[in-house]
VEXVO-863516 format. One line per 5 residues: for each residue x, y, z of C-alpha. Coordinates in steps of 0.02 Angstrom, whole numbers. Each point is the difference from the previous one (the first is absolute). Layout:
VEXVO-863516
X,Y,Z  ... .
This chain:
VEXVO-863516
-1595,-1654,-2056  65,162,47  -59,1,158  52,-183,49  190,69,-31 .
-23,154,89  -61,-118,167  155,-128,-37  109,162,-17  -78,67,159 .
19,-146,96  163,-43,-35  54,180,34  -112,-9,160  91,-177,59 .
175,62,-60  -7,156,114  -65,-86,145  126,-132,-16  154,124,2 .
-104,88,149  10,-177,90  182,-39,-63  51,172,72  -95,-14,174 .
94,-165,41  153,91,-68  -41,134,127  -28,-133,140  159,-88,-45 .
112,157,1  -70,36,157  36,-154,80  170,5,-65  12,173,64 .
-39,-61,187  119,-143,11  132,123,-58  -46,118,121  13,-140,161 .
152,-58,-67  89,176,5  -71,20,160  66,-154,76  179,53,-66 .
-2,165,70  -70,-75,168  147,-132,-4  108,144,-35  -61,83,160 .
-2,-156,114  197,-55,-53  47,191,62  -96,2,143  54,-181,62 .
171,26,-55  107,-92,-90  1,-146,125  -176,-35,-6  -58,-156,-90 .
-183,-73,-15  -57,-160,-16  -140,63,-112  -66,144,-80  -24,154,122 .
-135,60,-106  -185,-67,10  -126,76,-113  -159,-6,107  -98,100,-129 .
-4,63,-186  63,172,104  88,-56,156  163,-75,35  81,-36,169 .
179,-20,35  77,-106,121  178,89,71  118,-80,100  69,168,84 .
-40,164,95  -38,147,-125  -74,157,19  -147,78,-99  108,138,-71 .
116,-136,-49  -130,-94,-89  -86,140,-93  161,67,-66  44,-168,-92 .
-177,-24,-59  12,166,-90  174,-45,-64  -64,-164,-78  -165,45,-67 .
72,152,-80  144,-101,-68  -126,-141,-70  -134,133,-52  -127,-33,132 .
-89,168,-16  -147,-46,98  -73,47,179  21,-123,136  -26,-46,192 .
123,-72,110  -23,-38,177  132,-90,134  -52,-128,96  51,-102,175 .
47,-174,-45  -64,-60,172  -159,84,13  -22,46,-199  -68,182,76 .
45,137,-118  130,129,64  0,123,-143  -65,34,-181  -2,124,-119 .
-69,22,-188  131,54,-131  -44,100,-163  138,17,-127  -74,186,-20 .
1,43,188  185,72,68  72,-86,166  -76,100,148  95,73,149 .
97,-161,113  -94,-61,146  88,-106,114  -69,-168,15  30,-124,155 .
-15,-177,-8  -6,-116,146  175,-80,30  31,-175,72  87,-147,-45 .
-38,-97,-152  -131,113,-48  -5,26,-178  -135,58,-145  -91,-26,-146 .
-95,130,-124  -139,-11,-122  -29,96,-157  -146,32,-83  -49,107,-162 .
-165,44,-3  -2,93,-166  90,-149,-113  -152,-44,-92  -9,195,-68 .
187,-10,-38  5,-147,-89  -153,54,-88  104,177,-48  140,-115,-60 .
-128,-79,-121  -69,178,-57  38,-44,-186  -98,-154,-11  -153,72,86 .
-6,134,-124  24,-135,-130  -148,-94,62  -102,167,26  55,40,-189 .
-71,-160,-54  -171,5,96  -17,167,-82  22,-74,-164  -121,-156,46 .
-124,142,37  31,104,-153  -13,-172,-120  -173,-28,100  -73,151,-29 .
59,30,-175  -79,-157,-43  -135,25,65  -18,183,-94  48,-86,-159 .
-165,-143,40  -114,138,24  68,107,-149  -19,-153,-115  -172,-26,49 .
-45,165,-38  91,19,-146  -107,-163,-55  -171,65,61  36,165,-101 .
26,-103,-151  -134,-112,7  -113,164,38  61,85,-126  -16,-151,-133 .
-164,-28,52  -45,185,-12  67,51,-154  -93,-197,-71  -169,69,69 .
47,184,-93  46,-68,-171  -181,-105,-20  -118,149,6  131,107,-89 .
14,-114,-152  -208,3,-6  21,204,7  106,7,-148  -96,-129,-103 .
-164,69,34  88,178,-31  55,-78,-164  -174,-52,-50  -47,172,57 .
96,73,-141  -66,-105,-143  -184,67,49  -61,110,-139  -82,106,130 .
165,29,95  101,31,-166  -126,130,-49  -11,94,163  182,98,46 .
-32,-16,165  -35,-181,37  167,-21,-90  85,118,112  -68,-108,148 .
28,-165,-72  176,60,-19  36,59,161  -77,-148,67  124,-119,-125 .
164,120,31  -30,-12,196  -41,-173,-20  171,-47,-81  67,114,121 .
-41,-98,160  15,-175,-113  206,61,-9  14,36,184  -87,-157,42 .
130,-83,-122  133,83,90  -30,-74,176  -34,-159,-77  178,1,-78 .
86,77,163  -86,-125,117  32,-137,-127  196,28,12  5,75,162 .
90,-166,78  98,-74,-128  46,159,-120  -21,36,-189  44,-127,-125 .
111,125,-107  46,-25,-186  162,82,-26  47,84,-168  104,136,-61 .
-85,177,3  50,134,-106  -34,142,154  -26,152,-112  -133,-86,-122 .
-66,-100,143  -68,181,98  -14,99,-155  -141,-127,-65  -73,1,174 .
-4,211,-4  -84,-21,-153  -137,-89,87  -15,121,136  10,167,-120 .
-156,-80,-93  -93,-13,148  65,173,75  36,144,-126  47,135,144 .
153,-103,54  175,34,-52  137,-116,13  198,-10,-23  85,-139,-17 .
200,-16,-7  64,-175,0  129,-65,-112  -64,-101,-170  87,-144,30 .
-35,-30,181  -63,-179,34  -51,-73,171  -44,-190,33  -193,-13,73 .
-154,-50,-18  -110,91,-144  -166,-13,58  43,54,203  128,125,-23 .
-135,79,-157  -117,4,176  135,82,84  25,135,-100  -177,34,-39 .
-56,-9,187  144,130,25  -51,115,-132  -174,-15,35  31,48,191 .
86,155,-66  -152,45,-124  -133,-26,175  85,97,124  31,139,-99 .
-108,155,33  54,109,-170  74,-63,-179  119,-147,44  177,0,-44 .
93,-182,7  176,7,-37  97,-177,-20  196,-17,-14  121,-119,55 .
173,21,86  135,-123,18  147,-45,120  102,-145,31  -124,-97,110 .
-152,-7,-127  -139,98,-94  -95,134,92  -189,25,-96  -79,156,62 .
-175,71,-23  -23,178,46  -170,101,16  -62,166,44  -172,-86,117 .
-27,35,172  137,-87,80  -20,-124,161  1,49,181  160,-57,86 .
-75,-88,131  -115,-108,-146  167,-36,-100  47,-175,96  -175,-58,-30 .
-41,33,-177  45,-176,-64  -94,-88,121  -155,-94,-36  -158,112,-7 .
97,148,52  -73,160,-46  58,163,53  -145,97,73  -12,154,-97 .
-146,96,-96  75,-55,-169  22,-187,58  -194,23,36  -28,49,-163 .
91,-145,-91  -80,-166,-23  117,-149,64  37,-133,144  194,47,46 .
60,-152,-113  100,82,-147  166,52,106  -29,-180,82  10,-77,-163 .
126,113,-60  123,-42,158  -35,-186,-19  35,13,-182  166,58,26 .
62,-105,138  -57,-151,-105  137,86,-145  129,20,165  -6,184,-30 .
-34,143,109  -126,132,6  -6,173,101  -99,154,11  49,176,62 .
-82,165,-15  62,130,-101  67,164,48  -153,105,-115  -124,-123,-7 .
-40,-168,-36  94,-157,34  146,-105,-91  -25,-186,-7  177,-80,-39 .
8,-191,-48  170,-89,22  68,-125,-101  156,-73,51  115,-41,-140 .
8,-202,52 .
């Protein structure tokens, strides 16, 4: 069901982004078309003004003197004689007034022979060159027409629509990122499912022989020959204790694999923090006589938590403090308050954690590579389980090294 929902969400998201991208491309095309029409209209207005100034006040035309031969090419008829310098001056004046800031080429032609008599390339950035005398043949009834072309019209229009193109480019990038993200999510989901299936199969395969070993060990302990032999009792107790430890690890892996996707089913209840942690410390002290503990928590302080999982969190943190300590363990547990919430701190005198390994200590199956970690049994699941439980409670957890030795683990419990 979850896979179907994920596929539906992916499909809808992809369709939405592609639809937005297509709409954006259509809008951009329409904007370019409108900008092209606007440019042509502006050029026509400017050229009409030039025609009126060159033809004189008494000039009249039965049809428009301006012909749009091509998208960027115009031919203009003049019923009068004119000089190229005058034409250039009027073109610059009108184009500047109407904000046509692009390069153009104009050419002057003989009306009778259609022969080009003069031409020039004009750029808004170039300064006017020195005046050169231009000679035109003078005959009765000899008039001229001129043409004008905009070679960089497409570039000019695109530059005026750069916002639209930037927006389209941004949408394409978003689409590519979305596709890549979806691909990564699918790959990670497949990997996670394969990993979970492997863990489930592996741990179930372990439990059958482990149960047989523990049953056989229990049967051996009942044998008279074993009961009368201290060495055999030692060996069977070692087998039994190590089997139970291995079984505990397998159970932990199974529980984490079971709740990895859906989360833990929490049963919240009000817990007196002082008595709750004191009971756990008493159990730990029975197994570790050299441990020194200090508990500084208000006796009436309570929290809303799942008793089973919260006890596992506290036990895991204390157990790590014991395992990763070279001398006699010293653990200090205290609480602090501010306006935001409660800070429950676990401080020890252990070996600490290298700063480069600190960001990964809560990762699944991660263990710090050190001599002490090689001596301690485990799969790197303890702190992963701790963080998962803390997150399920909507709390926060952090770890930092102490100034001298050991670490301080802080669980932040917000008041709300």
